[in-house]
SERO-4910 file (N, C-alpha, C, O; in steps of 0.05 Angstrom, whole numbers):
BEGIN
 pado doro    nc1    nc2    nc3   cac1   cac2   cac3    cc1    cc2    cc3    oc1    oc2    oc3
  Met    A    888    193   -425    878    188   -399    886    211   -380    871    219   -362
  Leu    A    910    220   -384    920    242   -367    904    267   -372    899    283   -354
  Glu    A    896    272   -398    880    295   -404    853    294   -391    843    314   -381
  Glu    A    841    270   -389    815    267   -376    817    273   -347    800    287   -336
  Lys    A    838    264   -334    842    270   -306    846    300   -301    835    311   -282
  Ser    A    861    312   -319    865    341   -315    839    356   -320    834    377   -307
  Lys    A    822    346   -339    796    359   -343    778    356   -318    765    374   -310
  Gln    A    778    331   -306    763    326   -282    772    344   -259    756    355   -245
  Ile    A    798    346   -257    810    362   -236    803    392   -240    796    406   -221
  Ser    A    804    400   -265    798    428   -271    768    434   -266    762    456   -257
  Leu    A    750    415   -273    722    419   -267    717    420   -237    701    436   -227
  Leu    A    731    402   -223    728    402   -194    739    428   -182    727    439   -163
  Gln    A    761    436   -192    773    461   -182    755    485   -189    752    503   -173
  His    A    742    484   -212    724    505   -220    700    505   -200    691    527   -192
  Phe    A    690    482   -193    668    481   -173    677    492   -146    663    507   -133
  Tyr    A    701    485   -138    712    495   -112    714    525   -113    711    538    -92
  Asn    A    720    537   -136    724    565   -138    698    581   -140    698    606   -140
  Leu    A    675    567   -143    650    581   -146    642    595   -119    650    586    -98
  Pro    A    626    616   -121    617    628    -96    598    609    -81    586    591    -94
  Ile    A    595    613    -56    578    595    -39    549    595    -49    536    574    -49
  Ser    A    539    618    -57    511    619    -66    507    602    -91    486    589    -94
  Arg    A    527    601   -109    525    585   -133    526    555   -125    512    539   -137
  Lys    A    543    548   -106    545    520    -97    519    512    -84    510    489    -89
  Gln    A    506    529    -69    481    523    -56    459    519    -78    442    501    -75
  Met    A    460    535    -98    440    532   -120    444    506   -134    424    492   -140
  Ile    A    468    498   -140    474    472   -153    464    449   -135    452    430   -145
  Ala    A    470    451   -109    462    430    -90    431    428    -89    420    406    -88
  Leu    A    417    451    -89    388    451    -88    376    439   -113    358    422   -111
  Ile    A    387    445   -136    377    434   -161    382    404   -162    365    389   -170
  Ala    A    406    396   -153    412    367   -152    393    352   -134    384    330   -141
  Cys    A    387    363   -111    369    350    -92    341    348   -104    327    327   -101
  Gln    A    332    369   -117    306    368   -129    304    347   -151    285    333   -153
  Leu    A    325    346   -167    325    326   -189    325    297   -178    311    280   -188
  Val    A    341    293   -157    341    266   -144    314    259   -133    305    236   -137
  Ser    A    301    277   -120    274    271   -109    254    266   -131    237    248   -128
  Ile    A    254    282   -152    236    278   -174    240    252   -187    221    237   -193
  Leu    A    265    245   -192    271    219   -205    263    196   -187    253    176   -196
  Gly    A    268    199   -161    260    178   -142    230    173   -142    221    150   -142
  Ile    A    215    195   -141    186    192   -142    177    179   -168    159    162   -168
  Gly    A    189    188   -190    181    177   -216    188    147   -218    171    131   -228
  Ile    A    211    139   -209    219    111   -210    201     95   -191    192     73   -198
  Gly    A    196    105   -167    178     91   -149    151     87   -160    139     65   -158
  Ala    A    139    108   -171    113    106   -183    112     86   -206     93     70   -208
  Thr    A    133     86   -222    134     67   -244    135     38   -234    121     21   -245
  Leu    A    151     33   -213    153      6   -202    126     -2   -190    118    -25   -194
  Ile    A    112     16   -176     87      9   -164     66      3   -185     51    -17   -183
  Ile    A     65     19   -206     45     15   -227     51    -11   -242     33    -27   -248
  Thr    A     77    -16   -248     84    -41   -262     77    -65   -246     66    -85   -257
  Gln    A     83    -65   -220     76    -88   -203     46    -92   -202     37   -115   -203
  Gly    A     31    -71   -200      1    -73   -199    -10    -85   -225    -27   -102   -224
  Leu    A      0    -75   -247     -9    -86   -273      0   -115   -276    -15   -131   -288
  Arg    A     23   -122   -267     32   -150   -269     14   -168   -252      7   -190   -261
  Asn    A      7   -159   -228    -11   -175   -211    -39   -178   -224    -51   -199   -223
  Gln    A    -49   -156   -236    -75   -157   -249    -74   -176   -272    -93   -191   -276
  Leu    A    -53   -176   -288    -51   -194   -310    -50   -223   -301    -62   -241   -313
  Leu    A    -35   -228   -279    -33   -255   -268    -61   -265   -259    -68   -288   -264
  Glu    A    -76   -248   -245   -102   -256   -236   -121   -261   -259   -138   -279   -258
  Gln    A   -119   -245   -280   -136   -248   -304   -129   -275   -317   -147   -289   -326
  Ala    A   -104   -282   -319    -96   -307   -331   -106   -330   -315   -114   -351   -326
  Lys    A   -105   -328   -288   -115   -350   -271   -145   -353   -275   -155   -376   -277
  Ser    A   -160   -331   -277   -189   -333   -282   -195   -345   -308   -213   -362   -310
  Glu    A   -181   -337   -329   -186   -349   -356   -179   -378   -356   -193   -394   -369
  Phe    A   -158   -386   -342   -150   -414   -341   -171   -430   -326   -178   -453   -334
  Ala    A   -182   -419   -305   -202   -434   -289   -228   -437   -306   -240   -458   -304
  Ile    A   -235   -417   -321   -259   -419   -339   -253   -439   -361   -271   -455   -367
  Ala    A   -230   -440   -372   -224   -458   -394   -223   -487   -384   -229   -505   -400
  Cys    A   -216   -492   -360   -215   -519   -349   -242   -530   -342   -245   -555   -337
  Glu    A   -263   -513   -340   -289   -523   -332   -302   -538   -355   -325   -548   -351
***
């Protein structure tokens, strides 16, 4: 456990020691990844909900026809 902490500290220290331009590049890439993932997850949720509603309406229609 102590080794893991020292590795985390050394990685953090390594990040602190990077030039500002490198830190900006890492921040830019991280922001882009977060926005891309957010759009992807949002689109997936919207599509899933739409398909779920469509399936529910189809089941209601089939049930109404079967009951006639």
